[in-house]
C-alpha positions as CSV (number, residue, x, y, z in Angstrom):
1,M,-4.4,-5.7,24.1
2,L,-4.1,-6.4,20.4
3,K,-5.3,-3.8,18.0
4,K,-6.3,-4.3,14.4
5,I,-5.4,-1.8,11.8
6,Y,-7.5,-1.8,8.6
7,I,-5.9,-0.3,5.5
8,V,-8.4,0.7,2.8
9,R,-7.5,1.9,-0.6
10,H,-9.6,4.8,-1.8
11,C,-12.8,4.0,-3.7
12,E,-13.0,4.5,-7.4
13,S,-12.1,8.0,-8.4
14,E,-12.2,10.3,-11.5
15,G,-8.4,10.4,-11.7
16,Q,-4.9,10.6,-10.2
17,P,-4.6,14.3,-9.2
18,S,-5.0,15.0,-5.5
19,E,-8.2,16.9,-6.1
20,S,-9.9,14.0,-8.0
21,Q,-13.3,13.2,-6.6
22,L,-15.0,9.8,-6.3
23,T,-17.1,8.6,-9.2
24,E,-20.7,7.6,-8.7
25,K,-19.5,4.0,-8.3
26,G,-16.9,5.2,-5.8
27,S,-19.5,6.9,-3.7
28,K,-21.5,3.7,-3.5
29,Q,-18.3,1.8,-2.5
30,A,-17.7,4.4,0.3
31,K,-21.2,3.7,1.6
32,Y,-20.5,0.0,1.5
33,L,-17.6,0.5,3.8
34,V,-20.0,1.5,6.5
35,D,-21.7,-1.9,6.3
36,F,-18.3,-3.7,6.0
37,F,-17.1,-2.1,9.2
38,S,-20.5,-2.3,11.0
39,N,-19.2,-5.0,13.4
40,A,-15.7,-3.7,13.8
41,K,-14.5,-1.6,16.7
42,I,-13.3,1.6,15.2
43,D,-11.2,3.9,17.4
44,R,-9.8,6.3,14.7
45,I,-10.2,7.2,11.1
46,I,-7.0,8.4,9.4
47,S,-6.8,9.5,5.8
48,S,-4.4,10.9,3.3
49,P,-5.0,14.5,2.3
50,F,-6.2,13.4,-1.2
51,L,-9.9,14.3,-1.7
52,R,-10.7,10.8,-3.0
53,A,-9.4,9.2,0.2
54,I,-11.3,11.6,2.4
55,Q,-14.5,11.1,0.5
56,S,-14.0,7.3,0.8
57,V,-14.2,7.4,4.6
58,E,-16.6,10.3,5.0
59,P,-19.7,8.0,5.3
60,L,-17.9,5.9,7.9
61,S,-16.9,9.0,9.8
62,E,-20.5,10.2,9.9
63,K,-21.7,6.9,11.1
64,T,-19.1,6.5,13.8
65,D,-19.0,10.2,14.8
66,F,-15.2,10.1,14.5
67,N,-13.5,13.0,12.9
68,I,-11.2,12.1,9.9
69,E,-7.6,12.7,10.9
70,I,-5.5,13.8,7.9
71,D,-1.9,12.5,7.8
72,E,0.3,13.9,5.1
73,R,2.5,10.8,5.3
74,L,-0.2,8.9,3.6
75,S,0.1,11.0,0.4
76,E,0.7,9.0,-2.7
77,L,3.8,8.9,-4.8
78,T,4.1,11.9,-7.2
79,L,4.7,10.0,-10.4
80,R,5.4,13.2,-12.5
81,T,4.4,16.8,-12.4
82,T,2.7,16.6,-15.9
83,G,0.3,14.0,-17.1
84,L,1.4,10.7,-18.4
85,P,-1.1,9.0,-20.8
86,D,0.4,5.5,-19.8
87,W,0.6,6.4,-16.1
88,Y,-0.5,3.0,-15.0
89,E,2.3,1.2,-16.8
90,K,4.8,3.8,-15.5
91,L,3.5,3.4,-11.9
92,K,3.9,-0.4,-12.2
93,A,7.5,0.1,-13.4
94,T,8.3,2.1,-10.2
95,F,7.5,-1.0,-8.1
96,N,10.0,-3.1,-10.1
97,D,12.7,-0.4,-10.0
98,M,12.6,1.3,-6.7
99,E,15.0,4.1,-7.9
100,L,13.0,4.8,-11.1
101,K,11.5,8.3,-11.3
102,F,10.1,10.5,-14.0
103,E,10.5,14.3,-14.5
104,G,9.3,16.1,-11.4
105,G,8.3,12.9,-9.7
106,E,9.5,10.7,-6.8
107,S,11.0,7.2,-6.8
108,S,9.3,4.5,-4.7
109,Q,12.5,4.5,-2.6
110,E,12.1,8.2,-1.9
111,V,8.5,7.7,-0.9
112,M,9.3,4.9,1.4
113,N,12.1,6.9,3.1
């Protein structure tokens, strides 16, 4: 039997840190996911440990009565241990240079490994 795996990026959040919550718009997006998946057969809900990812699937979890399974392997790349004002440009650069990493951070290659 074939299975479908749906990969959903977290909804709009207040920032990059792991404890960042969803914005008001992000909360609405999370509720929309319930409608989006209303005709899909859901067997499991797996999330990264980041708060924004968990909050993104909470409404779907409540609707389907499936617990959210946390998988540490879904954590995002640590770009740097201190803030970067131009973090988005730096993040894009890590996709072009898989070995590029910043102070205290990980390269894309390290994350893939």
